[in-house]
PyMOL commands that place a pseudoatom at each C-alpha (Angstrom):
pseudoatom trace, name=CA, resn=MET, resi=1, chain=A, elem=C, hetatm=0, pos=[55.418, 71.373, 94.555]
pseudoatom trace, name=CA, resn=SER, resi=2, chain=A, elem=C, hetatm=0, pos=[58.513, 69.419, 95.510]
pseudoatom trace, name=CA, resn=TYR, resi=3, chain=A, elem=C, hetatm=0, pos=[59.558, 66.764, 93.041]
pseudoatom trace, name=CA, resn=SER, resi=4, chain=A, elem=C, hetatm=0, pos=[62.178, 64.107, 92.660]
pseudoatom trace, name=CA, resn=VAL, resi=5, chain=A, elem=C, hetatm=0, pos=[62.139, 62.512, 89.230]
pseudoatom trace, name=CA, resn=LYS, resi=6, chain=A, elem=C, hetatm=0, pos=[63.142, 59.010, 88.240]
pseudoatom trace, name=CA, resn=SER, resi=7, chain=A, elem=C, hetatm=0, pos=[61.759, 56.292, 86.042]
pseudoatom trace, name=CA, resn=ASN, resi=8, chain=A, elem=C, hetatm=0, pos=[59.807, 53.518, 87.739]
pseudoatom trace, name=CA, resn=THR, resi=9, chain=A, elem=C, hetatm=0, pos=[62.770, 51.193, 87.442]
pseudoatom trace, name=CA, resn=GLY, resi=10, chain=A, elem=C, hetatm=0, pos=[65.567, 53.733, 87.682]
pseudoatom trace, name=CA, resn=LYS, resi=11, chain=A, elem=C, hetatm=0, pos=[66.163, 53.250, 83.947]
pseudoatom trace, name=CA, resn=ALA, resi=12, chain=A, elem=C, hetatm=0, pos=[64.640, 54.765, 80.838]
pseudoatom trace, name=CA, resn=ARG, resi=13, chain=A, elem=C, hetatm=0, pos=[61.249, 53.133, 80.521]
pseudoatom trace, name=CA, resn=LYS, resi=14, chain=A, elem=C, hetatm=0, pos=[58.481, 53.612, 78.027]
pseudoatom trace, name=CA, resn=GLY, resi=15, chain=A, elem=C, hetatm=0, pos=[55.928, 56.168, 79.056]
pseudoatom trace, name=CA, resn=ASN, resi=16, chain=A, elem=C, hetatm=0, pos=[56.245, 56.501, 82.839]
pseudoatom trace, name=CA, resn=ILE, resi=17, chain=A, elem=C, hetatm=0, pos=[57.907, 58.937, 85.230]
pseudoatom trace, name=CA, resn=THR, resi=18, chain=A, elem=C, hetatm=0, pos=[57.480, 58.813, 89.008]
pseudoatom trace, name=CA, resn=VAL, resi=19, chain=A, elem=C, hetatm=0, pos=[57.022, 62.177, 90.697]
pseudoatom trace, name=CA, resn=THR, resi=20, chain=A, elem=C, hetatm=0, pos=[56.751, 62.121, 94.496]
pseudoatom trace, name=CA, resn=GLY, resi=21, chain=A, elem=C, hetatm=0, pos=[55.250, 58.682, 94.416]
pseudoatom trace, name=CA, resn=GLN, resi=22, chain=A, elem=C, hetatm=0, pos=[52.723, 59.395, 91.676]
pseudoatom trace, name=CA, resn=THR, resi=23, chain=A, elem=C, hetatm=0, pos=[52.962, 57.913, 88.192]
pseudoatom trace, name=CA, resn=PHE, resi=24, chain=A, elem=C, hetatm=0, pos=[52.711, 60.299, 85.258]
pseudoatom trace, name=CA, resn=THR, resi=25, chain=A, elem=C, hetatm=0, pos=[52.225, 58.571, 81.920]
pseudoatom trace, name=CA, resn=VAL, resi=26, chain=A, elem=C, hetatm=0, pos=[54.069, 60.491, 79.219]
pseudoatom trace, name=CA, resn=THR, resi=27, chain=A, elem=C, hetatm=0, pos=[52.182, 60.300, 75.926]
pseudoatom trace, name=CA, resn=GLN, resi=28, chain=A, elem=C, hetatm=0, pos=[51.520, 62.465, 72.907]
pseudoatom trace, name=CA, resn=SER, resi=29, chain=A, elem=C, hetatm=0, pos=[47.953, 62.937, 74.166]
pseudoatom trace, name=CA, resn=GLY, resi=30, chain=A, elem=C, hetatm=0, pos=[49.201, 65.630, 76.462]
pseudoatom trace, name=CA, resn=ASP, resi=31, chain=A, elem=C, hetatm=0, pos=[50.330, 64.319, 79.834]
pseudoatom trace, name=CA, resn=ILE, resi=32, chain=A, elem=C, hetatm=0, pos=[53.513, 66.348, 79.522]
pseudoatom trace, name=CA, resn=ASN, resi=33, chain=A, elem=C, hetatm=0, pos=[53.808, 69.592, 77.601]
pseudoatom trace, name=CA, resn=ILE, resi=34, chain=A, elem=C, hetatm=0, pos=[56.302, 72.421, 77.297]
pseudoatom trace, name=CA, resn=ALA, resi=35, chain=A, elem=C, hetatm=0, pos=[55.803, 76.188, 77.221]
pseudoatom trace, name=CA, resn=ASP, resi=36, chain=A, elem=C, hetatm=0, pos=[56.958, 79.342, 79.024]
pseudoatom trace, name=CA, resn=PHE, resi=37, chain=A, elem=C, hetatm=0, pos=[54.437, 79.738, 81.863]
pseudoatom trace, name=CA, resn=ASN, resi=38, chain=A, elem=C, hetatm=0, pos=[56.208, 82.388, 83.965]
pseudoatom trace, name=CA, resn=SER, resi=39, chain=A, elem=C, hetatm=0, pos=[57.313, 84.584, 81.040]
pseudoatom trace, name=CA, resn=ASP, resi=40, chain=A, elem=C, hetatm=0, pos=[61.003, 84.504, 81.942]
pseudoatom trace, name=CA, resn=GLY, resi=41, chain=A, elem=C, hetatm=0, pos=[62.105, 83.431, 78.471]
pseudoatom trace, name=CA, resn=TYR, resi=42, chain=A, elem=C, hetatm=0, pos=[62.753, 79.813, 79.475]
pseudoatom trace, name=CA, resn=THR, resi=43, chain=A, elem=C, hetatm=0, pos=[60.651, 76.819, 78.485]
pseudoatom trace, name=CA, resn=ASP, resi=44, chain=A, elem=C, hetatm=0, pos=[58.785, 75.239, 81.401]
pseudoatom trace, name=CA, resn=ILE, resi=45, chain=A, elem=C, hetatm=0, pos=[57.210, 71.784, 81.768]
pseudoatom trace, name=CA, resn=LEU, resi=46, chain=A, elem=C, hetatm=0, pos=[53.496, 71.114, 82.281]
pseudoatom trace, name=CA, resn=TRP, resi=47, chain=A, elem=C, hetatm=0, pos=[52.458, 67.869, 83.979]
pseudoatom trace, name=CA, resn=ARG, resi=48, chain=A, elem=C, hetatm=0, pos=[49.171, 65.984, 84.382]
pseudoatom trace, name=CA, resn=ASN, resi=49, chain=A, elem=C, hetatm=0, pos=[48.650, 63.024, 86.695]
pseudoatom trace, name=CA, resn=THR, resi=50, chain=A, elem=C, hetatm=0, pos=[46.612, 60.473, 84.742]
pseudoatom trace, name=CA, resn=SER, resi=51, chain=A, elem=C, hetatm=0, pos=[45.486, 58.708, 87.925]
pseudoatom trace, name=CA, resn=THR, resi=52, chain=A, elem=C, hetatm=0, pos=[44.418, 61.633, 90.133]
pseudoatom trace, name=CA, resn=GLY, resi=53, chain=A, elem=C, hetatm=0, pos=[43.799, 64.493, 87.721]
pseudoatom trace, name=CA, resn=GLU, resi=54, chain=A, elem=C, hetatm=0, pos=[46.342, 66.739, 89.465]
pseudoatom trace, name=CA, resn=ASN, resi=55, chain=A, elem=C, hetatm=0, pos=[48.186, 69.235, 87.282]
pseudoatom trace, name=CA, resn=GLY, resi=56, chain=A, elem=C, hetatm=0, pos=[51.390, 71.172, 87.864]
pseudoatom trace, name=CA, resn=VAL, resi=57, chain=A, elem=C, hetatm=0, pos=[54.156, 73.137, 86.213]
pseudoatom trace, name=CA, resn=TRP, resi=58, chain=A, elem=C, hetatm=0, pos=[57.912, 73.091, 86.668]
pseudoatom trace, name=CA, resn=TYR, resi=59, chain=A, elem=C, hetatm=0, pos=[59.607, 76.449, 86.142]
pseudoatom trace, name=CA, resn=MET, resi=60, chain=A, elem=C, hetatm=0, pos=[62.880, 75.797, 84.366]
pseudoatom trace, name=CA, resn=ASN, resi=61, chain=A, elem=C, hetatm=0, pos=[66.133, 77.607, 83.656]
pseudoatom trace, name=CA, resn=GLY, resi=62, chain=A, elem=C, hetatm=0, pos=[67.568, 75.496, 80.903]
pseudoatom trace, name=CA, resn=ALA, resi=63, chain=A, elem=C, hetatm=0, pos=[67.676, 71.965, 82.294]
pseudoatom trace, name=CA, resn=THR, resi=64, chain=A, elem=C, hetatm=0, pos=[67.488, 73.176, 85.903]
pseudoatom trace, name=CA, resn=ARG, resi=65, chain=A, elem=C, hetatm=0, pos=[64.183, 73.227, 87.799]
pseudoatom trace, name=CA, resn=ILE, resi=66, chain=A, elem=C, hetatm=0, pos=[64.009, 76.529, 89.712]
pseudoatom trace, name=CA, resn=GLY, resi=67, chain=A, elem=C, hetatm=0, pos=[60.476, 76.234, 91.122]
pseudoatom trace, name=CA, resn=GLY, resi=68, chain=A, elem=C, hetatm=0, pos=[56.977, 75.028, 90.458]
pseudoatom trace, name=CA, resn=ASP, resi=69, chain=A, elem=C, hetatm=0, pos=[53.274, 75.502, 91.065]
pseudoatom trace, name=CA, resn=SER, resi=70, chain=A, elem=C, hetatm=0, pos=[50.152, 73.407, 91.313]
pseudoatom trace, name=CA, resn=LEU, resi=71, chain=A, elem=C, hetatm=0, pos=[47.268, 74.056, 88.933]
pseudoatom trace, name=CA, resn=LEU, resi=72, chain=A, elem=C, hetatm=0, pos=[43.606, 73.232, 89.431]
pseudoatom trace, name=CA, resn=THR, resi=73, chain=A, elem=C, hetatm=0, pos=[42.937, 69.512, 89.740]
pseudoatom trace, name=CA, resn=ILE, resi=74, chain=A, elem=C, hetatm=0, pos=[40.623, 68.069, 87.083]
pseudoatom trace, name=CA, resn=PRO, resi=75, chain=A, elem=C, hetatm=0, pos=[39.645, 64.601, 88.337]
pseudoatom trace, name=CA, resn=TYR, resi=76, chain=A, elem=C, hetatm=0, pos=[37.634, 63.787, 85.193]
pseudoatom trace, name=CA, resn=LEU, resi=77, chain=A, elem=C, hetatm=0, pos=[40.262, 61.706, 83.460]
pseudoatom trace, name=CA, resn=ASP, resi=78, chain=A, elem=C, hetatm=0, pos=[38.572, 61.726, 80.060]
pseudoatom trace, name=CA, resn=TRP, resi=79, chain=A, elem=C, hetatm=0, pos=[39.803, 65.320, 79.812]
pseudoatom trace, name=CA, resn=LYS, resi=80, chain=A, elem=C, hetatm=0, pos=[43.333, 65.384, 78.370]
pseudoatom trace, name=CA, resn=ILE, resi=81, chain=A, elem=C, hetatm=0, pos=[45.750, 68.272, 77.979]
pseudoatom trace, name=CA, resn=VAL, resi=82, chain=A, elem=C, hetatm=0, pos=[46.464, 68.287, 74.244]
pseudoatom trace, name=CA, resn=GLY, resi=83, chain=A, elem=C, hetatm=0, pos=[48.331, 71.516, 73.651]
pseudoatom trace, name=CA, resn=THR, resi=84, chain=A, elem=C, hetatm=0, pos=[49.419, 74.950, 74.782]
pseudoatom trace, name=CA, resn=GLY, resi=85, chain=A, elem=C, hetatm=0, pos=[49.527, 78.389, 73.203]
pseudoatom trace, name=CA, resn=ASP, resi=86, chain=A, elem=C, hetatm=0, pos=[48.572, 81.997, 73.801]
pseudoatom trace, name=CA, resn=PHE, resi=87, chain=A, elem=C, hetatm=0, pos=[44.964, 81.749, 72.647]
pseudoatom trace, name=CA, resn=ASN, resi=88, chain=A, elem=C, hetatm=0, pos=[43.799, 85.146, 73.965]
pseudoatom trace, name=CA, resn=SER, resi=89, chain=A, elem=C, hetatm=0, pos=[46.969, 87.051, 72.986]
pseudoatom trace, name=CA, resn=ASP, resi=90, chain=A, elem=C, hetatm=0, pos=[47.664, 88.395, 76.489]
pseudoatom trace, name=CA, resn=GLY, resi=91, chain=A, elem=C, hetatm=0, pos=[51.268, 87.191, 76.569]
pseudoatom trace, name=CA, resn=TYR, resi=92, chain=A, elem=C, hetatm=0, pos=[50.614, 84.174, 78.794]
pseudoatom trace, name=CA, resn=THR, resi=93, chain=A, elem=C, hetatm=0, pos=[50.581, 80.497, 77.863]
pseudoatom trace, name=CA, resn=ASP, resi=94, chain=A, elem=C, hetatm=0, pos=[47.107, 78.939, 77.881]
pseudoatom trace, name=CA, resn=ILE, resi=95, chain=A, elem=C, hetatm=0, pos=[46.116, 75.264, 78.047]
pseudoatom trace, name=CA, resn=LEU, resi=96, chain=A, elem=C, hetatm=0, pos=[44.104, 73.347, 75.440]
pseudoatom trace, name=CA, resn=TRP, resi=97, chain=A, elem=C, hetatm=0, pos=[41.914, 70.418, 76.542]
pseudoatom trace, name=CA, resn=ARG, resi=98, chain=A, elem=C, hetatm=0, pos=[40.026, 67.636, 74.725]
pseudoatom trace, name=CA, resn=ASN, resi=99, chain=A, elem=C, hetatm=0, pos=[37.542, 65.175, 76.168]
pseudoatom trace, name=CA, resn=THR, resi=100, chain=A, elem=C, hetatm=0, pos=[38.354, 61.794, 74.655]
pseudoatom trace, name=CA, resn=LEU, resi=101, chain=A, elem=C, hetatm=0, pos=[34.910, 60.401, 75.534]
pseudoatom trace, name=CA, resn=THR, resi=102, chain=A, elem=C, hetatm=0, pos=[32.597, 63.195, 74.344]
pseudoatom trace, name=CA, resn=GLY, resi=103, chain=A, elem=C, hetatm=0, pos=[34.726, 65.097, 71.846]
pseudoatom trace, name=CA, resn=GLU, resi=104, chain=A, elem=C, hetatm=0, pos=[34.318, 68.380, 73.743]
pseudoatom trace, name=CA, resn=ASN, resi=105, chain=A, elem=C, hetatm=0, pos=[37.205, 70.847, 73.529]
pseudoatom trace, name=CA, resn=GLY, resi=106, chain=A, elem=C, hetatm=0, pos=[38.103, 73.844, 75.633]
pseudoatom trace, name=CA, resn=VAL, resi=107, chain=A, elem=C, hetatm=0, pos=[40.838, 76.285, 76.567]
pseudoatom trace, name=CA, resn=TRP, resi=108, chain=A, elem=C, hetatm=0, pos=[41.968, 77.588, 79.933]
pseudoatom trace, name=CA, resn=TYR, resi=109, chain=A, elem=C, hetatm=0, pos=[43.190, 81.173, 79.864]
pseudoatom trace, name=CA, resn=MET, resi=110, chain=A, elem=C, hetatm=0, pos=[46.136, 81.356, 82.243]
pseudoatom trace, name=CA, resn=ASN, resi=111, chain=A, elem=C, hetatm=0, pos=[48.226, 83.930, 84.064]
pseudoatom trace, name=CA, resn=GLY, resi=112, chain=A, elem=C, hetatm=0, pos=[51.210, 81.849, 85.022]
pseudoatom trace, name=CA, resn=ALA, resi=113, chain=A, elem=C, hetatm=0, pos=[49.793, 78.879, 86.948]
pseudoatom trace, name=CA, resn=THR, resi=114, chain=A, elem=C, hetatm=0, pos=[46.490, 80.666, 87.686]
pseudoatom trace, name=CA, resn=ARG, resi=115, chain=A, elem=C, hetatm=0, pos=[43.416, 79.990, 85.581]
pseudoatom trace, name=CA, resn=ILE, resi=116, chain=A, elem=C, hetatm=0, pos=[41.768, 83.370, 84.916]
pseudoatom trace, name=CA, resn=GLY, resi=117, chain=A, elem=C, hetatm=0, pos=[39.045, 82.184, 82.573]
pseudoatom trace, name=CA, resn=GLY, resi=118, chain=A, elem=C, hetatm=0, pos=[38.201, 79.814, 79.799]
pseudoatom trace, name=CA, resn=ASP, resi=119, chain=A, elem=C, hetatm=0, pos=[36.117, 79.078, 76.737]
pseudoatom trace, name=CA, resn=SER, resi=120, chain=A, elem=C, hetatm=0, pos=[34.563, 76.113, 75.027]
pseudoatom trace, name=CA, resn=LEU, resi=121, chain=A, elem=C, hetatm=0, pos=[35.582, 75.312, 71.478]
pseudoatom trace, name=CA, resn=LEU, resi=122, chain=A, elem=C, hetatm=0, pos=[33.552, 73.467, 68.872]
pseudoatom trace, name=CA, resn=THR, resi=123, chain=A, elem=C, hetatm=0, pos=[32.832, 69.873, 69.864]
pseudoatom trace, name=CA, resn=VAL, resi=124, chain=A, elem=C, hetatm=0, pos=[34.280, 67.234, 67.532]
pseudoatom trace, name=CA, resn=PRO, resi=125, chain=A, elem=C, hetatm=0, pos=[32.477, 64.004, 68.489]
pseudoatom trace, name=CA, resn=TYR, resi=126, chain=A, elem=C, hetatm=0, pos=[34.355, 61.922, 65.919]
pseudoatom trace, name=CA, resn=LEU, resi=127, chain=A, elem=C, hetatm=0, pos=[36.941, 60.463, 68.270]
pseudoatom trace, name=CA, resn=ASP, resi=128, chain=A, elem=C, hetatm=0, pos=[39.253, 59.214, 65.532]
pseudoatom trace, name=CA, resn=TRP, resi=129, chain=A, elem=C, hetatm=0, pos=[40.172, 62.893, 65.131]
pseudoatom trace, name=CA, resn=GLU, resi=130, chain=A, elem=C, hetatm=0, pos=[42.875, 63.826, 67.634]
pseudoatom trace, name=CA, resn=ILE, resi=131, chain=A, elem=C, hetatm=0, pos=[44.481, 67.183, 68.393]
pseudoatom trace, name=CA, resn=VAL, resi=132, chain=A, elem=C, hetatm=0, pos=[48.169, 66.597, 67.718]
pseudoatom trace, name=CA, resn=GLY, resi=133, chain=A, elem=C, hetatm=0, pos=[49.702, 70.056, 67.841]
pseudoatom trace, name=CA, resn=THR, resi=134, chain=A, elem=C, hetatm=0, pos=[49.314, 73.805, 68.022]
pseudoatom trace, name=CA, resn=GLY, resi=135, chain=A, elem=C, hetatm=0, pos=[51.016, 76.707, 66.296]
pseudoatom trace, name=CA, resn=ASP, resi=136, chain=A, elem=C, hetatm=0, pos=[50.333, 79.822, 64.283]
pseudoatom trace, name=CA, resn=PHE, resi=137, chain=A, elem=C, hetatm=0, pos=[49.915, 78.214, 60.867]
pseudoatom trace, name=CA, resn=ASN, resi=138, chain=A, elem=C, hetatm=0, pos=[48.519, 81.272, 59.064]
pseudoatom trace, name=CA, resn=SER, resi=139, chain=A, elem=C, hetatm=0, pos=[50.805, 83.830, 60.758]
pseudoatom trace, name=CA, resn=ASP, resi=140, chain=A, elem=C, hetatm=0, pos=[47.969, 86.014, 62.054]
pseudoatom trace, name=CA, resn=GLY, resi=141, chain=A, elem=C, hetatm=0, pos=[49.231, 86.086, 65.632]
pseudoatom trace, name=CA, resn=TYR, resi=142, chain=A, elem=C, hetatm=0, pos=[46.734, 83.539, 66.967]
pseudoatom trace, name=CA, resn=THR, resi=143, chain=A, elem=C, hetatm=0, pos=[47.336, 79.935, 67.995]
pseudoatom trace, name=CA, resn=ASP, resi=144, chain=A, elem=C, hetatm=0, pos=[45.836, 77.387, 65.587]
pseudoatom trace, name=CA, resn=ILE, resi=145, chain=A, elem=C, hetatm=0, pos=[45.037, 73.699, 66.127]
pseudoatom trace, name=CA, resn=LEU, resi=146, chain=A, elem=C, hetatm=0, pos=[46.448, 70.742, 64.179]
pseudoatom trace, name=CA, resn=TRP, resi=147, chain=A, elem=C, hetatm=0, pos=[44.362, 67.564, 63.826]
pseudoatom trace, name=CA, resn=ARG, resi=148, chain=A, elem=C, hetatm=0, pos=[45.075, 64.010, 62.613]
pseudoatom trace, name=CA, resn=ASN, resi=149, chain=A, elem=C, hetatm=0, pos=[42.564, 61.256, 61.964]
pseudoatom trace, name=CA, resn=THR, resi=150, chain=A, elem=C, hetatm=0, pos=[43.981, 58.079, 63.457]
pseudoatom trace, name=CA, resn=ALA, resi=151, chain=A, elem=C, hetatm=0, pos=[41.747, 55.847, 61.317]
pseudoatom trace, name=CA, resn=THR, resi=152, chain=A, elem=C, hetatm=0, pos=[42.103, 57.423, 57.862]
pseudoatom trace, name=CA, resn=GLY, resi=153, chain=A, elem=C, hetatm=0, pos=[45.371, 59.348, 58.032]
pseudoatom trace, name=CA, resn=GLU, resi=154, chain=A, elem=C, hetatm=0, pos=[43.692, 62.639, 57.116]
pseudoatom trace, name=CA, resn=ASN, resi=155, chain=A, elem=C, hetatm=0, pos=[45.225, 65.804, 58.553]
pseudoatom trace, name=CA, resn=GLY, resi=156, chain=A, elem=C, hetatm=0, pos=[43.874, 69.303, 58.938]
pseudoatom trace, name=CA, resn=VAL, resi=157, chain=A, elem=C, hetatm=0, pos=[44.309, 72.618, 60.682]
pseudoatom trace, name=CA, resn=TRP, resi=158, chain=A, elem=C, hetatm=0, pos=[41.797, 74.898, 62.345]
pseudoatom trace, name=CA, resn=TYR, resi=159, chain=A, elem=C, hetatm=0, pos=[42.589, 78.591, 62.036]
pseudoatom trace, name=CA, resn=MET, resi=160, chain=A, elem=C, hetatm=0, pos=[41.607, 80.180, 65.326]
pseudoatom trace, name=CA, resn=LYS, resi=161, chain=A, elem=C, hetatm=0, pos=[40.972, 83.623, 66.726]
pseudoatom trace, name=CA, resn=GLY, resi=162, chain=A, elem=C, hetatm=0, pos=[40.974, 82.983, 70.440]
pseudoatom trace, name=CA, resn=ALA, resi=163, chain=A, elem=C, hetatm=0, pos=[38.490, 80.167, 71.017]
pseudoatom trace, name=CA, resn=THR, resi=164, chain=A, elem=C, hetatm=0, pos=[36.656, 80.846, 67.724]
pseudoatom trace, name=CA, resn=ARG, resi=165, chain=A, elem=C, hetatm=0, pos=[37.352, 78.788, 64.622]
pseudoatom trace, name=CA, resn=ILE, resi=166, chain=A, elem=C, hetatm=0, pos=[37.567, 81.237, 61.724]
pseudoatom trace, name=CA, resn=GLY, resi=167, chain=A, elem=C, hetatm=0, pos=[38.533, 78.766, 59.019]
pseudoatom trace, name=CA, resn=GLY, resi=168, chain=A, elem=C, hetatm=0, pos=[40.566, 75.720, 58.229]
pseudoatom trace, name=CA, resn=ASP, resi=169, chain=A, elem=C, hetatm=0, pos=[42.456, 73.738, 55.643]
pseudoatom trace, name=CA, resn=SER, resi=170, chain=A, elem=C, hetatm=0, pos=[43.135, 70.132, 54.823]
pseudoatom trace, name=CA, resn=LEU, resi=171, chain=A, elem=C, hetatm=0, pos=[46.731, 68.939, 54.729]
pseudoatom trace, name=CA, resn=LEU, resi=172, chain=A, elem=C, hetatm=0, pos=[48.157, 66.015, 52.804]
pseudoatom trace, name=CA, resn=THR, resi=173, chain=A, elem=C, hetatm=0, pos=[46.681, 62.683, 53.875]
pseudoatom trace, name=CA, resn=ILE, resi=174, chain=A, elem=C, hetatm=0, pos=[49.212, 60.188, 55.224]
pseudoatom trace, name=CA, resn=PRO, resi=175, chain=A, elem=C, hetatm=0, pos=[47.360, 56.844, 55.334]
pseudoatom trace, name=CA, resn=TYR, resi=176, chain=A, elem=C, hetatm=0, pos=[50.331, 55.011, 56.843]
pseudoatom trace, name=CA, resn=LEU, resi=177, chain=A, elem=C, hetatm=0, pos=[49.140, 55.048, 60.437]
pseudoatom trace, name=CA, resn=ASP, resi=178, chain=A, elem=C, hetatm=0, pos=[52.493, 54.091, 61.933]
pseudoatom trace, name=CA, resn=TRP, resi=179, chain=A, elem=C, hetatm=0, pos=[53.468, 57.681, 61.159]
pseudoatom trace, name=CA, resn=LYS, resi=180, chain=A, elem=C, hetatm=0, pos=[52.403, 59.943, 64.039]
pseudoatom trace, name=CA, resn=ILE, resi=181, chain=A, elem=C, hetatm=0, pos=[52.514, 63.725, 64.310]
pseudoatom trace, name=CA, resn=VAL, resi=182, chain=A, elem=C, hetatm=0, pos=[54.551, 64.317, 67.457]
pseudoatom trace, name=CA, resn=GLY, resi=183, chain=A, elem=C, hetatm=0, pos=[55.327, 68.010, 67.472]
pseudoatom trace, name=CA, resn=THR, resi=184, chain=A, elem=C, hetatm=0, pos=[55.230, 71.399, 65.794]
pseudoatom trace, name=CA, resn=GLY, resi=185, chain=A, elem=C, hetatm=0, pos=[57.684, 74.281, 65.518]
pseudoatom trace, name=CA, resn=ASP, resi=186, chain=A, elem=C, hetatm=0, pos=[59.469, 76.534, 63.050]
pseudoatom trace, name=CA, resn=PHE, resi=187, chain=A, elem=C, hetatm=0, pos=[62.303, 74.177, 62.120]
pseudoatom trace, name=CA, resn=ASN, resi=188, chain=A, elem=C, hetatm=0, pos=[63.624, 76.157, 59.137]
pseudoatom trace, name=CA, resn=SER, resi=189, chain=A, elem=C, hetatm=0, pos=[63.109, 79.639, 60.651]
pseudoatom trace, name=CA, resn=ASP, resi=190, chain=A, elem=C, hetatm=0, pos=[60.924, 80.946, 57.826]
pseudoatom trace, name=CA, resn=GLY, resi=191, chain=A, elem=C, hetatm=0, pos=[58.157, 82.171, 60.119]
pseudoatom trace, name=CA, resn=TYR, resi=192, chain=A, elem=C, hetatm=0, pos=[55.809, 79.258, 59.461]
pseudoatom trace, name=CA, resn=THR, resi=193, chain=A, elem=C, hetatm=0, pos=[54.923, 76.375, 61.775]
pseudoatom trace, name=CA, resn=ASP, resi=194, chain=A, elem=C, hetatm=0, pos=[56.347, 73.038, 60.602]
pseudoatom trace, name=CA, resn=ILE, resi=195, chain=A, elem=C, hetatm=0, pos=[55.310, 69.490, 61.544]
pseudoatom trace, name=CA, resn=LEU, resi=196, chain=A, elem=C, hetatm=0, pos=[57.417, 66.805, 63.218]
pseudoatom trace, name=CA, resn=TRP, resi=197, chain=A, elem=C, hetatm=0, pos=[56.693, 63.127, 62.505]
pseudoatom trace, name=CA, resn=ARG, resi=198, chain=A, elem=C, hetatm=0, pos=[57.810, 59.806, 64.016]
pseudoatom trace, name=CA, resn=ASN, resi=199, chain=A, elem=C, hetatm=0, pos=[57.204, 56.297, 62.712]
pseudoatom trace, name=CA, resn=THR, resi=200, chain=A, elem=C, hetatm=0, pos=[56.244, 54.130, 65.679]
pseudoatom trace, name=CA, resn=ALA, resi=201, chain=A, elem=C, hetatm=0, pos=[57.106, 50.902, 63.819]
pseudoatom trace, name=CA, resn=THR, resi=202, chain=A, elem=C, hetatm=0, pos=[60.503, 51.757, 62.348]
pseudoatom trace, name=CA, resn=GLY, resi=203, chain=A, elem=C, hetatm=0, pos=[61.795, 54.618, 64.497]
pseudoatom trace, name=CA, resn=GLU, resi=204, chain=A, elem=C, hetatm=0, pos=[62.195, 56.913, 61.477]
pseudoatom trace, name=CA, resn=ASN, resi=205, chain=A, elem=C, hetatm=0, pos=[61.703, 60.632, 62.087]
pseudoatom trace, name=CA, resn=GLY, resi=206, chain=A, elem=C, hetatm=0, pos=[61.097, 63.538, 59.750]
pseudoatom trace, name=CA, resn=VAL, resi=207, chain=A, elem=C, hetatm=0, pos=[59.904, 67.104, 59.438]
pseudoatom trace, name=CA, resn=TRP, resi=208, chain=A, elem=C, hetatm=0, pos=[57.529, 68.740, 56.989]
pseudoatom trace, name=CA, resn=TYR, resi=209, chain=A, elem=C, hetatm=0, pos=[58.368, 72.334, 56.099]
pseudoatom trace, name=CA, resn=MET, resi=210, chain=A, elem=C, hetatm=0, pos=[55.081, 74.168, 55.775]
pseudoatom trace, name=CA, resn=ASN, resi=211, chain=A, elem=C, hetatm=0, pos=[53.700, 77.378, 54.314]
pseudoatom trace, name=CA, resn=ARG, resi=212, chain=A, elem=C, hetatm=0, pos=[50.340, 77.594, 56.051]
pseudoatom trace, name=CA, resn=ALA, resi=213, chain=A, elem=C, hetatm=0, pos=[48.644, 74.281, 55.171]
pseudoatom trace, name=CA, resn=THR, resi=214, chain=A, elem=C, hetatm=0, pos=[50.934, 73.582, 52.194]
pseudoatom trace, name=CA, resn=ARG, resi=215, chain=A, elem=C, hetatm=0, pos=[53.931, 71.266, 52.488]
pseudoatom trace, name=CA, resn=ILE, resi=216, chain=A, elem=C, hetatm=0, pos=[56.812, 72.976, 50.692]
pseudoatom trace, name=CA, resn=GLY, resi=217, chain=A, elem=C, hetatm=0, pos=[59.557, 70.486, 51.555]
pseudoatom trace, name=CA, resn=GLY, resi=218, chain=A, elem=C, hetatm=0, pos=[60.902, 68.197, 54.207]
pseudoatom trace, name=CA, resn=ASP, resi=219, chain=A, elem=C, hetatm=0, pos=[63.869, 66.459, 55.734]
pseudoatom trace, name=CA, resn=SER, resi=220, chain=A, elem=C, hetatm=0, pos=[64.618, 63.177, 57.413]
pseudoatom trace, name=CA, resn=LEU, resi=221, chain=A, elem=C, hetatm=0, pos=[66.039, 63.186, 60.927]
pseudoatom trace, name=CA, resn=LEU, resi=222, chain=A, elem=C, hetatm=0, pos=[68.180, 60.518, 62.529]
pseudoatom trace, name=CA, resn=THR, resi=223, chain=A, elem=C, hetatm=0, pos=[66.344, 57.238, 62.957]
pseudoatom trace, name=CA, resn=VAL, resi=224, chain=A, elem=C, hetatm=0, pos=[65.881, 56.144, 66.579]
pseudoatom trace, name=CA, resn=PRO, resi=225, chain=A, elem=C, hetatm=0, pos=[64.893, 52.462, 66.293]
pseudoatom trace, name=CA, resn=TYR, resi=226, chain=A, elem=C, hetatm=0, pos=[64.438, 52.017, 70.048]
pseudoatom trace, name=CA, resn=LEU, resi=227, chain=A, elem=C, hetatm=0, pos=[60.673, 52.288, 70.102]
pseudoatom trace, name=CA, resn=ASP, resi=228, chain=A, elem=C, hetatm=0, pos=[60.401, 52.783, 73.859]
pseudoatom trace, name=CA, resn=TRP, resi=229, chain=A, elem=C, hetatm=0, pos=[61.664, 56.304, 73.113]
pseudoatom trace, name=CA, resn=THR, resi=230, chain=A, elem=C, hetatm=0, pos=[58.807, 58.583, 72.097]
pseudoatom trace, name=CA, resn=ILE, resi=231, chain=A, elem=C, hetatm=0, pos=[58.872, 62.261, 71.157]
pseudoatom trace, name=CA, resn=VAL, resi=232, chain=A, elem=C, hetatm=0, pos=[56.509, 64.056, 73.564]
pseudoatom trace, name=CA, resn=ASN, resi=233, chain=A, elem=C, hetatm=0, pos=[56.983, 67.704, 72.575]
pseudoatom trace, name=CA, resn=HIS, resi=234, chain=A, elem=C, hetatm=0, pos=[53.872, 69.398, 71.169]
for i in range(1, 234): cmd.bond("trace and resi %d" % i, "trace and resi %d" % (i + 1))
show_as sticks, trace
zoom trace
């Protein structure tokens, strides 16, 4: 894959990047994602074309693109990439999918940019529930799935073992729907996955420090009131 990247206008613009003439819409629903696909210790960038269903990965060394690969095209545009993680514990980054029309969910098991298998997950037909992040919330070595209900503000986590849900917990409800979960990661280096939030009305940002499904603290980040800027890291 050979890419040149610019915004559609040559300036920062909400939600769109042009890649070799194709428009990729960057949203939290998974059109861009980050993970280490070639196991070189550097974070790579996963792309999905929301018009054609093409998928690809940029191999990165810091901020420098050093190569790339195409993945299987999925022309059924109701299927969205909603997360990444090593679901089968083989050392390679896998890809999590959700069908926004049917509520079906599935995972591709990957070896680099090659799909080597896959599994279906439980269907969640209640489409107000969105997958908003992944991480190992219960520290058992398996990637778990974070959900938010965009109508009620409820939040929850599925504890996973591969593609099998082995349990789950509810998190604090945040009924203020301008607050969106926009990422996960271990922000305070305590070994637990934390949750990153952004307010899409005010530009406020914050992090919840978590111990499994329990919020044990939090911090505010710098406010970015320019609402065309969205956090797109899962």
